[in-house]
C-alpha positions in Angstrom: 0.0 0.0 0.0 1.3 3.5 -0.9 2.1 5.7 2.1 2.0 9.5 2.2 5.7 9.9 1.5 5.4 7.9 -1.7 2.4 10.2 -2.7 4.7 13.2 -2.3 7.3 11.6 -4.5 4.8 10.8 -7.2 3.6 14.4 -7.2 7.2 15.6 -7.7 7.4 13.5 -10.9 5.1 16.0 -12.6 7.2 18.2 -14.7 7.2 22.0 -15.2 5.8 21.4 -18.7 2.9 19.5 -17.1 2.2 22.5 -14.9 2.4 24.9 -17.8 0.1 22.7 -19.8 -2.7 22.9 -17.2 -2.0 26.6 -16.6 -2.7 27.3 -20.2 -6.0 25.5 -20.1 -6.9 27.4 -17.0 -5.9 30.6 -18.7 -8.2 29.7 -21.6 -11.0 29.1 -19.1 -10.4 32.4 -17.3 -10.4 34.2 -20.7 -14.0 32.9 -21.1 -13.5 30.7 -24.2 -15.4 27.9 -22.5 -18.6 29.9 -23.2 -18.0 29.2 -26.9 -15.8 26.0 -27.1 -15.7 23.1 -24.7 -12.4 22.7 -22.9 -10.9 19.5 -21.4 -11.8 19.2 -17.8 -12.4 16.8 -14.9 -15.9 17.0 -13.4 -16.8 15.4 -10.1 -20.3 14.0 -10.1 -22.3 11.9 -7.7 -25.4 11.6 -5.6 -25.8 13.7 -2.5 -23.8 12.4 0.5 -21.7 10.2 -1.9 -18.5 11.7 -0.5 -17.7 14.2 -3.4 -16.7 17.0 -1.1 -14.5 14.6 0.9 -12.8 13.5 -2.3 -12.0 17.2 -3.0 -10.8 17.7 0.5 -8.5 14.6 0.3 -7.1 15.8 -3.1 -6.5 19.4 -2.1 -6.0 19.2 1.7 -8.6 21.9 2.0 -11.5 21.2 4.4 -14.8 22.0 2.6 -18.1 22.5 4.5 -20.0 19.2 4.6 -23.3 18.2 5.9 -25.2 14.9 6.2 -28.3 16.6 4.9 -27.1 19.0 2.2 -24.1 18.9 0.0 -22.6 21.2 -2.6 -25.0 23.9 -3.7 -23.1 25.3 -6.7 -20.3 24.3 -9.0 -16.8 24.7 -7.6 -13.7 24.8 -9.8 -10.6 23.8 -7.9 -7.3 24.8 -9.4 -4.3 23.1 -7.6 -0.7 23.9 -8.5 2.6 22.6 -7.0 4.8 25.6 -6.1 5.5 28.2 -3.4 2.7 28.7 -0.9 0.7 31.7 -2.1 -2.5 33.4 -0.9 -5.6 31.4 -1.8 -7.6 33.2 -4.5 -11.4 32.7 -4.5 -13.4 34.0 -7.4 -17.1 33.9 -8.0 -17.9 33.7 -11.7 -21.4 35.2 -12.0 -23.6 33.5 -14.6 -27.0 35.0 -13.8 -26.2 38.6 -14.6 -24.1 41.2 -12.7 -24.0 41.2 -8.9 -22.7 43.8 -6.4 -19.3 43.4 -4.8 -18.2 44.4 -1.4 -17.9 48.0 -2.5 -21.4 48.1 -4.0 -20.1 47.9 -7.6 -21.7 45.8 -10.3 -19.5 42.9 -11.5 -19.5 39.6 -13.2 -16.5 38.5 -11.2 -16.3 38.8 -7.4 -12.8 38.1 -6.0 -11.7 37.4 -2.4 -8.3 36.3 -1.1 -7.4 34.4 2.1 -4.0 33.6 3.5 -4.7 30.3 5.2 -6.6 27.2 4.0 -8.5 27.3 7.3 -10.2 30.5 6.1 -11.7 28.8 3.0 -14.8 27.3 4.7 -15.8 30.8 5.9 -15.0 32.2 2.4 -17.3 29.5 0.8 -20.1 30.5 3.2 -19.6 34.1 2.1 -19.8 33.0 -1.5 -23.2 31.3 -0.8 -24.6 34.6 0.5 -23.2 36.4 -2.5 -25.0 33.9 -4.8 -28.2 34.4 -2.9 -28.1 31.0 -1.2 -29.7 31.4 2.2 -32.2 29.3 4.2 -35.1 31.4 3.0 -34.1 31.6 -0.7 -33.0 29.3 -3.5 -31.0 26.2 -2.6 -28.8 26.0 -5.7 -27.1 28.5 -8.0 -25.7 28.5 -11.6 -22.8 30.7 -10.5 -19.3 29.2 -10.3 -16.9 29.4 -7.4 -13.2 29.2 -8.5 -10.6 28.4 -5.8 -6.9 28.6 -6.8 -4.5 27.0 -4.4 -0.7 26.8 -4.7 1.6 24.9 -2.4 4.6 22.5 -2.3 2.5 19.4 -1.8 -0.3 20.2 -4.3 -0.6 18.2 -7.5 -0.9 19.9 -10.9 -4.7 19.4 -11.3 -7.9 21.3 -12.1 -11.3 19.8 -11.5 -14.9 20.9 -11.1 -17.1 19.7 -8.2 -20.8 19.7 -9.1 -23.9 19.7 -6.8 -25.0 16.2 -5.7 -27.9 14.6 -7.5 -31.1 13.7 -5.7 -34.7 12.5 -6.5 -37.0 13.5 -3.7 -37.4 17.0 -2.1 -37.5 17.9 1.6 -37.9 21.1 3.7 -34.6 22.6 2.4 -34.6 21.4 -1.3 -37.6 20.8 -3.5 -38.2 18.3 -6.3 -38.1 21.2 -8.7 -34.6 22.0 -7.5 -33.7 18.3 -8.2 -34.4 19.1 -11.9 -32.2 22.2 -11.7 -29.3 20.1 -10.3 -29.9 17.4 -12.9 -29.8 20.0 -15.7 -26.6 21.5 -14.4 -24.8 18.2 -14.0 -25.9 16.9 -17.4 -24.7 20.2 -19.0 -21.2 19.3 -17.9 -21.5 15.6 -18.6 -22.6 15.9 -22.2 -19.5 17.9 -23.2 -17.3 15.4 -25.0 -14.1 16.8 -23.6 -15.2 16.4 -20.0 -13.7 13.4 -18.0 -16.5 12.2 -15.7 -15.3 11.3 -12.2 -18.4 9.3 -11.1 -18.3 9.1 -7.3 -20.1 6.1 -6.0 -20.8 5.5 -2.2 -20.3 2.0 -0.9 -23.1 2.7 1.5 -25.6 2.3 -1.3 -26.0 -0.3 -4.1 -24.2 0.8 -7.3 -27.3 0.4 -9.4 -29.4 2.6 -7.2 -27.2 5.7 -7.5 -28.4 8.3 -10.0 -25.0 9.2 -11.2 -24.5 5.8 -12.7 -27.6 6.2 -14.9 -26.6 9.7 -16.2 -23.0 8.8 -16.8 -23.9 5.7 -18.8 -26.3 7.8 -20.9 -23.8 10.5 -21.7 -20.8 8.1 -22.0 -22.4 4.8 -23.1 -19.1 3.2 -24.0 -17.3 4.3 -20.8 -14.5 6.0 -22.7 -14.3 9.1 -20.6 -15.5 8.0 -17.2 -13.4 7.2 -14.2 -15.3 5.6 -11.2 -14.4 6.6 -7.6 -15.7 4.3 -4.8 -16.0 6.1 -1.4 -16.8 4.9 2.1 -15.5 1.3 1.6 -15.1 1.0 5.4 -18.9 0.9 5.7 -18.9 -2.5 4.0 -19.0 -5.5 6.4 -15.8 -7.5 5.9 -16.4 -10.7 4.0 -19.9 -9.7 3.0 -21.4 -10.1 -0.5 -21.7 -6.3 -0.8 -18.0 -6.0 -0.1 -17.2 -8.6 -2.8 -19.5 -6.7 -5.2 -17.7 -3.4 -4.7 -14.3 -5.1 -5.0 -15.3 -6.5 -8.4 -16.5 -3.1 -9.4 -13.1 -1.6 -8.4 -11.3 -4.3 -10.4 -13.3 -3.1 -13.5 -15.0 -6.5 -13.8 -18.6 -5.4 -13.3 -18.9 -2.0 -15.0 -16.0 -1.5 -17.4 -14.5 2.0 -17.8 -11.6 2.7 -20.1 -10.0 4.8 -17.3 -10.9 2.2 -14.6 -11.9 2.7 -11.0 -10.3 4.1 -7.8 -11.1 3.5 -4.1 -10.9 6.1 -1.3 -11.6 5.9 2.4 -13.4 9.1 3.4 -12.8 11.0 6.6 -15.6 9.9 8.9 -17.4 11.9 11.5 -15.1 10.8 14.2 -12.1 12.2 12.3 -13.8 15.4 11.2 -11.2 17.5 13.0 -8.2 15.4 12.1 -5.3 16.7 10.0 -4.7 15.7 6.3 -1.7 13.6 7.4 -3.8 11.8 10.0 -6.6 11.2 7.4 -4.1 9.8 4.9 -2.5 7.5 7.5 -5.8 6.1 8.6 -6.7 5.4 4.9 -3.4 3.6 4.4 -4.0 1.5 7.5 -7.4 0.5 6.2 -6.2 -0.6 2.8 -3.4 -2.6 4.3 -5.9 -5.1 5.8 -8.6 -7.5 4.7 -9.5 -8.0 1.1 -8.3 -4.6 0.1 -4.7 -5.6 0.8 -4.8 -7.9 -2.2 -5.9 -5.1 -4.6 -3.4 -3.2 -6.8 -2.0 -0.2 -4.9 -2.4 2.0 -8.0 -6.2 2.1 -7.6 -6.2 2.6 -3.8 -5.9 5.7 -1.7 -5.4 9.4 -2.2 -1.7 9.1 -2.7 -2.1 7.4 -6.1 -5.3 9.2 -7.1 -3.7 12.7 -7.3 -1.0 11.9 -9.9 -3.5 9.6 -11.7 -6.1 12.4 -12.1 -3.3 14.8 -13.2 -2.1 12.4 -15.9 -5.7 11.7 -17.0 -6.3 15.4 -17.5 -3.0 15.9 -19.2 -3.7 13.0 -21.7 -7.1 14.4 -22.3 -5.8 17.8 -23.1 -3.1 16.5 -25.5 -5.5 14.2 -27.3 -8.1 16.9 -27.7 -5.7 19.6 -28.7 -6.0 19.3 -32.5 -9.8 19.3 -32.5 -9.8 22.1 -29.9 -7.7 24.3 -32.1 -10.0 23.5 -35.1 -13.1 24.4 -33.1 -11.7 27.7 -31.9 -10.6 28.5 -35.5 -14.0 27.6 -36.9 -15.8 29.6 -34.2 -13.5 32.6 -34.8 -14.2 32.3 -38.6 -17.9 32.2 -38.1 -17.8 35.1 -35.6 -15.7 37.2 -38.0 -18.1 36.6 -40.8 -21.1 37.6 -38.7 -19.3 40.7 -37.6 -18.6 41.5 -41.2 -22.2 41.2 -42.1 -23.1 43.5 -39.2 -20.7 46.0 -40.6 -19.2 48.9 -38.7 -21.2 50.8 -36.2 -23.5 53.2 -38.0 -25.1 55.8 -35.7 -25.9 58.4 -38.4 -27.2 58.5 -41.9 -23.8 59.1 -43.5 -22.4 55.9 -41.8 -25.5 54.0 -42.8 -25.2 55.1 -46.5 -21.5 54.1 -46.6 -22.5 50.6 -45.1 -25.3 50.2 -47.7 -22.9 51.2 -50.5 -20.6 48.4 -49.6 -23.5 46.0 -49.3 -24.7 47.1 -52.8 -21.3 46.7 -54.3 -20.8 43.3 -52.8 -24.2 42.1 -53.9 -23.7 43.3 -57.5 -20.2 41.7 -57.6 -21.4 38.3 -56.3 -24.5 38.3 -58.5 -22.4 39.1 -61.6 -20.1 36.2 -60.6 -23.2 33.9 -60.0 -24.6 34.5 -63.5 -21.2 34.6 -65.2 -20.2 31.2 -63.9 -17.2 32.7 -62.0 -17.3 30.8 -58.7 -14.0 31.8 -57.2 -15.3 33.6 -54.2 -15.5 31.8 -50.9 -19.2 32.7 -50.8 -20.0 29.9 -53.3 -18.6 27.1 -51.1 -18.8 23.5 -52.3 -20.7 22.8 -55.5 -21.5 19.3 -54.1 -23.6 20.8 -51.3 -27.2 21.9 -52.1 -26.5 25.3 -50.6 -23.4 25.8 -52.8 -25.2 24.7 -55.9 -28.1 27.1 -55.3 -25.5 30.0 -55.2 -24.3 29.0 -58.7 -27.2 30.6 -60.5 -25.6 30.2 -64.0 -25.2 26.4 -63.4 -28.7 26.1 -62.1 -30.2 28.1 -65.0 -28.2 26.2 -67.6 -29.4 22.9 -66.3 -32.9 24.2 -66.3 -32.6 25.3 -69.9 -31.4 21.9 -70.9 -34.3 20.3 -69.1 -36.7 22.8 -70.6 -35.6 22.0 -74.1 -35.9 18.3 -73.4 -39.4 18.8 -72.0 -40.4 20.8 -75.0 -39.3 18.0 -77.3 -40.9 15.3 -75.2 -44.1 16.9 -74.0 -44.5 20.0 -76.3 -46.8 18.3 -78.8 -50.5 17.6 -78.1 -50.5 14.4 -80.1 -47.9 11.8 -80.9 -48.7 10.6 -84.4 -47.5 7.0 -85.1 -47.9 4.8 -88.2 -49.4 2.0 -86.2 -51.1 2.0 -82.8 -52.8 -0.9 -80.9 -56.5 -1.0 -81.5 -57.6 -0.6 -77.9 -55.3 2.4 -77.5 -56.6 3.8 -80.8 -60.2 3.6 -79.6 -59.3 5.4 -76.4 -57.5 8.2 -78.4 -60.5 8.4 -80.8 -62.8 9.1 -77.9 -60.5 11.8 -76.5 -60.2 13.4 -80.0 -63.9 13.6 -80.5 -64.2 15.3 -77.1 -61.6 17.8 -78.2 -63.4 18.6 -81.5 -66.7 19.1 -79.7 -65.2 21.4 -77.0 -62.6 23.3 -79.0 -64.8 26.4 -79.5 -65.2 26.9 -75.8 -61.6 26.1 -74.7 -59.7 29.1 -76.0 -60.3 31.5 -73.1 -60.2 28.8 -70.5 -57.0 27.4 -71.9 -55.3 30.8 -71.6 -56.2 30.8 -67.9 -54.9 27.3 -67.4 -51.5 28.4 -68.6 -51.0 30.2 -65.3 -50.9 26.8 -63.6 -48.3 24.8 -65.5 -48.9 21.1 -65.7 -46.9 18.7 -67.9 -49.2 16.2 -69.6 -48.2 13.2 -71.7 -48.9 13.6 -75.4 -51.9 11.6 -76.7 -50.8 8.7 -78.9 -52.8 8.5 -82.1 -52.3 6.5 -85.3 -51.6 8.4 -88.5 -54.8 7.1 -90.1 -57.0 8.3 -87.2 -55.2 11.6 -87.2 -55.8 12.0 -91.0 -59.5 11.2 -90.4 -59.7 14.1 -88.0 -57.8 16.3 -90.4 -60.3 15.3 -93.1 -63.3 16.3 -90.9 -61.6 19.6 -90.0 -61.0 20.3 -93.7 -64.6 19.7 -94.5 -65.7 22.1 -91.8 -63.2 24.8 -92.9 -63.6 24.3 -96.7 -63.1 27.5 -98.8 -62.8 28.0 -102.5 -59.9 25.4 -102.9 -60.2 22.8 -105.7 -60.8 19.1 -104.8 -57.6 17.4 -103.7 -56.1 20.6 -102.4 -56.5 22.2 -98.9 -57.0 25.6 -97.4 -53.6 27.0 -96.4 -55.1 28.1 -93.1 -55.6 24.5 -92.1 -51.9 24.3 -91.3 -52.3 27.0 -88.7 -55.3 25.3 -87.2 -53.4 22.0 -86.9 -50.3 23.7 -85.6 -52.0 25.7 -82.9 -53.7 22.5 -81.6 -50.4 20.5 -81.8 -48.4 23.3 -79.9 -51.1 23.8 -77.2 -48.8 22.6 -74.3 -46.1 25.2 -75.1 -47.7 27.9 -73.0 -47.8 25.7 -69.9 -44.3 24.4 -70.4 -42.8 27.9 -70.9 -44.8 29.3 -67.9 -43.5 26.5 -65.7 -39.9 26.9 -66.9 -40.0 30.7 -66.1 -41.5 30.1 -62.7 -38.7 27.6 -61.9 -36.0 30.0 -63.0 -37.5 32.9 -61.0 -37.7 30.7 -57.9 -34.0 29.7 -58.3 -33.1 33.4 -58.8 -35.0 34.4 -55.7 -33.1 31.7 -53.7 -29.7 33.0 -55.0 -30.7 36.6 -54.1 -31.6 35.6 -50.6 -28.3 33.7 -50.1 -26.3 36.7 -51.3 -28.1 39.1 -49.1 -27.5 36.8 -46.1 -23.8 36.9 -46.9 -23.3 40.6 -47.5 -25.7 42.2 -44.9 -26.8 41.6 -41.4 -30.2 39.9 -41.1 -32.3 43.0 -40.3 -30.7 45.1 -43.1 -31.0 42.2 -45.5 -34.7 41.9 -44.8 -35.2 45.7 -45.2 -33.3 45.7 -48.5 -35.3 42.7 -49.7 -38.6 44.4 -48.9 -37.8 48.0 -49.9 -35.4 47.7 -52.8 -34.9 44.1 -54.2 -38.5 42.9 -54.3 -39.8 46.0 -56.1 -37.0 45.8 -58.7 -37.5 42.0 -59.1 -41.3 42.5 -59.5 -40.6 45.0 -62.4 -38.2 42.5 -64.0 -40.7 39.7 -63.6 -43.5 41.8 -65.3 -41.2 42.7 -68.2 -40.2 39.1 -68.5 -43.8 38.0 -68.6 -44.7 40.5 -71.2 -41.7 39.5 -73.4 -42.6 35.8 -73.1 -46.2 36.5 -74.1 -44.8 38.3 -77.2 -42.7 35.3 -78.1 -45.6 32.9 -77.6 -48.1 35.0 -79.5 -47.1 33.9 -83.1 -47.4 30.3 -82.0 -50.9 30.6 -80.6 -52.7 32.9 -83.0 -52.5 34.2 -86.6 -51.0 32.1 -89.3 -47.6 30.3 -89.5 -44.7 32.2 -91.1 -41.2 31.0 -91.7 -38.4 31.5 -94.2 -36.2 28.8 -92.9 -35.1 26.3 -95.5 -35.3 23.6 -92.8 -39.1 23.8 -93.3 -39.0 22.8 -97.0 -36.3 20.2 -96.3 -38.6 18.6 -93.8 -41.5 18.6 -96.2 -39.5 17.0 -99.0 -38.2 14.4 -96.5 -41.7 13.6 -95.4 -42.9 13.3 -99.0 -40.0 11.0 -99.9 -40.7 8.9 -96.9 -44.3 8.6 -97.8 -43.5 7.8 -101.4 -41.0 5.2 -100.4 -43.5 3.5 -98.1 -46.2 3.6 -100.8 -44.0 2.2 -103.5 -42.7 -0.5 -101.2 -46.2 -1.5 -100.3 -47.3 -1.7 -104.0 -44.2 -3.7 -105.0 -44.7 -6.1 -102.2 -48.3 -6.6 -103.2 -47.4 -7.0 -106.9 -44.6 -9.5 -106.6 -45.8 -11.2 -103.4 -42.2 -12.1 -102.3 -43.2 -13.9 -99.1 -42.4 -17.3 -100.4 -39.1 -16.2 -102.0 -37.6 -13.9 -99.4 -36.5 -10.4 -100.5 -35.2 -11.6 -103.9 -37.7 -12.0 -106.8 -36.9 -13.8 -110.1 -40.0 -13.3 -112.2 -41.1 -11.9 -115.6 -43.5 -9.0 -115.4 -44.9 -6.2 -117.6 -43.7 -2.7 -116.9 -47.1 -1.3 -117.8 -48.8 -3.6 -115.2 -46.3 -2.6 -112.5 -46.8 1.1 -113.3 -50.6 0.7 -113.2 -50.3 -1.1 -109.9 -48.3 1.7 -108.4 -50.4 4.5 -109.7 -53.9 3.1 -109.5 -54.9 4.6 -106.1 -53.7 8.1 -106.9 -56.9 9.6 -108.4 -59.4 8.2 -105.9 -57.2 9.2 -102.8 -56.7 12.9 -103.7 -58.6 14.1 -100.6 -56.7 11.7 -98.4 -53.5 12.9 -100.1 -54.4 16.5 -99.2 -54.9 15.6 -95.6 -51.5 13.9 -95.6 -49.9 16.9 -97.3 -51.4 19.3 -94.7 -50.3 17.0 -91.9 -46.7 16.9 -93.2 -46.6 20.6 -93.6 -47.8 21.1 -90.1 -45.2 18.7 -88.7 -42.5 20.3 -90.7 -43.5 23.8 -89.5 -43.8 22.4 -85.9 -40.1 21.3 -85.9 -38.9 24.7 -87.1 -41.1 26.7 -84.7 -40.1 24.5 -81.7 -36.4 25.2 -82.2 -37.1 28.8 -82.8 -39.2 29.1 -79.6 -36.7 27.3 -77.4 -33.9 29.7 -78.5 -36.2 32.8 -78.3 -37.4 32.0 -74.8 -33.9 31.3 -73.4 -32.1 34.1 -75.3 -34.5 36.9 -76.0 -36.6 36.2 -72.9 -34.5 34.8 -70.1 -31.1 36.2 -70.8 -32.1 39.7 -72.0 -35.0 40.3 -69.6 -33.8 38.5 -66.5 -30.2 37.4 -66.2 -28.6 40.5 -67.5 -30.7 42.7 -65.2 -30.0 40.9 -61.9 -26.6 42.6 -61.0 -28.3 46.0 -61.3 -31.0 45.2 -58.7 -28.8 46.4 -55.9 -25.6 48.4 -56.5 -23.8 51.3 -54.8 -25.5 53.6 -57.4 -28.9 52.2 -56.2 -28.0 53.3 -52.7 -26.9 56.7 -53.8 -30.4 57.2 -55.2 -32.1 56.5 -51.9 -33.4 59.3 -49.7 -31.9 59.8 -46.2 -35.2 58.6 -44.7 -35.0 55.4 -46.7 -31.3 54.8 -45.8 -32.1 55.2 -42.1 -35.1 52.9 -42.4 -33.0 50.2 -44.1 -29.7 50.4 -42.3 -30.5 52.1 -39.0 -29.2 50.0 -36.1 -31.6 48.6 -33.5 -30.7 48.0 -29.9 -30.6 44.3 -30.8 -28.0 44.7 -33.6 -25.9 47.0 -31.3 -26.0 44.4 -28.6 -25.2 41.6 -31.1 -22.1 43.5 -32.4 -20.9 44.1 -28.8 -21.4 40.4 -28.0 -19.6 39.2 -31.2 -16.7 41.7 -30.7 -16.2 40.3 -27.2 -16.4 36.8 -28.5 -13.9 37.5 -31.3 -11.4 39.0 -28.9 -11.7 36.0 -26.5 -11.3 33.5 -29.4 -8.3 35.4 -30.9 -6.5 35.5 -27.5 -7.4 31.9 -26.9 -6.1 30.8 -30.3 -2.7 32.5 -29.5 -2.7 30.6 -26.2 -3.5 27.3 -27.9 -0.6 27.7 -30.3 1.7 27.9 -27.2 0.0 24.8 -26.0 0.6 22.9 -29.2 4.3 22.6 -28.6 3.6 20.4 -25.6 2.0 17.7 -27.9 4.4 14.8 -28.4 5.7 14.4 -31.9 5.3 11.1 -33.7 
């Protein structure tokens, strides 16, 4: 069993680097960085009367006030350093708002010094009063008491003692306060850089103690928990309960990566004994009975001090890289948010200067977004949805490709095929008859439906059925044309019906582009301005300008659609005549092939026919249907003309909508929505209404400035700490 002299020797093994390492972390904590980034720390948790305060007393040699009925009522941060004996510094870190110090001044830190450790209990009682903890008021506080002790026998160690957990209330603490304590303890436990020192009393079954439940919830794999068993002298020697706690201490029952440690607390009879007497009594206890067979490294205060110190050191070094990254990330975020708030602007001149910068930044980023120049950090990663939405040119280009594909796939009302299954043909015939009967009453209604785009699949119809419908339409629109010819206006009638979905598709495309544009505008405003100014700019400047652009775009799109919805077809593109000739050649080829097949009947001879025939008979066979099918031929010619014109018009409309509509009336206008020149044109009243600072924004700037200063100072401190990390 380790005796007190061995404990002193083990403490001396801790190097000056070790001390500096812990001092730097304490410096970070005193700078306030723990409000923004979690720091490595040891937290002492346990149920009420589990012996937590006695553990602190044994570690530090300082006698803390203890009671059988009520334990720690606030968090206590104990900073121990080996060195010359110095005055003990006690600081109350106020978390519930400023309090008044001894001189009646408001402060968030109340400092008191005492020369002897014997004065600490009285100082702690004074701290309770300062925190408002009296018999007639609240029982627990969120404030923190920091005690800094330096002495030749102290270990290099910092730990936090938390109020004891309890379930039921009594006359001095209520059930509601049990929830307050639980919330406070869990707030420390859940921090991934906290090492949990779970204090378990041997007076109570392990499974019945609340701390075990909470520690297993916050650290389910037991990677950052070290168990401390107290009051082992309360166990009857040789009993099952003693055996159970011995197995627990040996890490056989509940396994923790950091293991377990056993302490014998100062009992009531030794309440006035010195630290040396306390340690000697503990050593005597562990030298007898079943405890004598246990490894000395997990028994007594002499080995616990250096063990805790090394655990904290290892935790600091292992967390150092991620800690630096977290501080850097938090500092970067804070700097960005401060940048969006801009400089303080208490008058209209400062407000206008701020808005001019916002306008210039907005115009620059919007120009880059529509120009495909994504070099700014604003654009982020293209693989993330947010980064993709910022790349407006990429979004719009992809939408244009999809729009062109949709126009080719769904732009035609009917899909005319040479052959269609009979049942499908009957269904299409019924739909066509309904269209013919209702076409006179659909024009106005159809225009209204264009406002609500809906992509519909083209109706499949056989060419024969389609020609039948064309024939009926030609009969109803007959003019002075000769038999076998058709009224030229019939092509327009057929085309307008075939291109009916265009309005809906174009409308849907434009709405999608405008929605994507609005999303990009919002993201840019969030980046260049503080939230309140961004909202004001959106409402007072951007939305009105965007509404005007939208109206001009709608008007331009209607102009581009007009020739394809009314009037008569016009084109001078040779592609139209090329398509007609190709259609005629295809029709002629199919007709001749059909006649030749019927004339020679090659089914029994394959594709090769060796037979004598009369040329006149062959010619008569090919030409015999020409005269009697002149009307049918006219229907076919009109259909081919319509389809040829449809192809030309489709390509023309896709280009016109994307170039003359989208590019000219939307994309090119976006950088001008908000510029520094736009700001120059605003009245002083408008500038003040948009960029004037509220008390909320002023308070936010003050908070962020303070946070930035703390993080910068902490980052410098962490770079000093980095040299302590062992090199591979």
